[in-house]
C-alpha positions as CSV (number, residue, x, y, z in Angstrom):
1,M,59.3,7.2,-3.0
2,K,56.2,7.9,-0.7
3,A,54.0,5.0,0.2
4,K,51.1,6.5,-2.0
5,S,53.4,6.4,-5.1
6,L,54.4,2.9,-4.5
7,D,51.0,1.7,-4.3
8,K,49.9,3.5,-7.2
9,K,52.6,2.1,-9.3
10,F,51.8,-1.6,-7.8
11,D,48.1,-1.1,-8.6
12,D,48.8,0.3,-11.9
13,N,51.1,-2.7,-12.4
14,Q,53.6,-0.2,-14.3
15,S,56.6,-2.2,-13.5
16,D,58.3,-4.4,-11.0
17,I,58.2,-2.7,-7.5
18,V,61.0,-4.9,-6.1
19,D,63.5,-2.3,-7.3
20,E,61.9,0.4,-5.2
21,L,62.3,-1.6,-1.9
22,D,65.4,-2.0,0.3
23,L,65.7,-5.7,0.6
24,S,68.7,-5.4,3.1
25,T,66.7,-4.9,6.0
26,I,64.0,-7.4,5.2
27,K,63.4,-9.8,8.2
28,R,61.0,-12.8,8.3
29,P,58.7,-12.8,11.3
30,N,59.6,-15.5,14.0
31,Q,62.5,-16.8,12.0
32,T,65.1,-15.4,14.3
33,Q,67.7,-18.4,15.2
34,K,68.9,-19.4,18.6
35,R,71.2,-22.2,18.9
36,V,70.5,-25.1,21.2
37,N,72.5,-28.3,22.1
38,V,70.8,-31.8,22.4
39,D,72.4,-35.0,23.3
40,F,71.1,-38.1,21.5
41,P,71.9,-41.7,21.9
42,T,74.1,-43.2,19.3
43,W,71.4,-45.2,17.7
44,M,69.2,-42.2,17.3
45,I,72.2,-40.2,15.6
46,E,72.8,-43.1,13.3
47,S,69.1,-43.5,12.5
48,L,68.9,-39.6,11.9
49,D,72.1,-40.0,9.6
50,K,70.5,-42.8,7.6
51,E,67.2,-41.1,6.9
52,A,68.9,-37.9,6.3
53,T,71.0,-39.4,3.4
54,R,68.3,-41.1,2.1
55,L,66.4,-38.0,1.4
56,G,69.6,-36.0,0.6
57,V,69.5,-33.6,3.5
58,T,71.8,-33.0,6.5
59,R,71.0,-34.2,9.9
60,Q,70.0,-30.9,11.1
61,S,67.6,-30.3,8.4
62,I,66.1,-33.6,9.1
63,I,65.6,-32.8,12.8
64,K,64.5,-29.3,12.0
65,I,61.6,-30.7,9.6
66,W,60.6,-33.5,12.1
67,L,60.3,-31.0,14.9
68,A,58.3,-28.5,12.8
69,E,56.0,-31.3,11.6
70,R,55.5,-32.5,15.1
71,L,54.8,-28.8,16.6
72,E,52.3,-28.1,13.8
73,Q,50.5,-31.3,14.3
74,S,50.5,-30.8,18.1
75,T,49.2,-27.1,17.7
76,F,46.5,-28.3,15.1
77,N,45.4,-30.9,17.4
78,K,45.1,-28.5,20.4
79,S,43.1,-26.0,18.4
80,S,40.7,-28.8,17.2
81,N,40.2,-30.0,20.7
82,R,39.1,-26.6,21.6
83,T,36.4,-26.3,18.9
84,Q,34.9,-29.7,20.1
């Protein structure tokens, strides 16, 4: 199907266009993964495990969530400092 036909089908709301897409090749930008090894002190692992259990997630998930939050906060702080 040509792009023009797909656009028209979408614009006319004729039907769900998802069936027209090849979802096997979809990639999310900036979501490729790379494995890293980090050594933590035992007390930190125990604290991470307790918090992960409390939230019902894995240790890896809590680490990813907290790092993402911190990086977003850091990026926000840097951008707001530039505008001042």
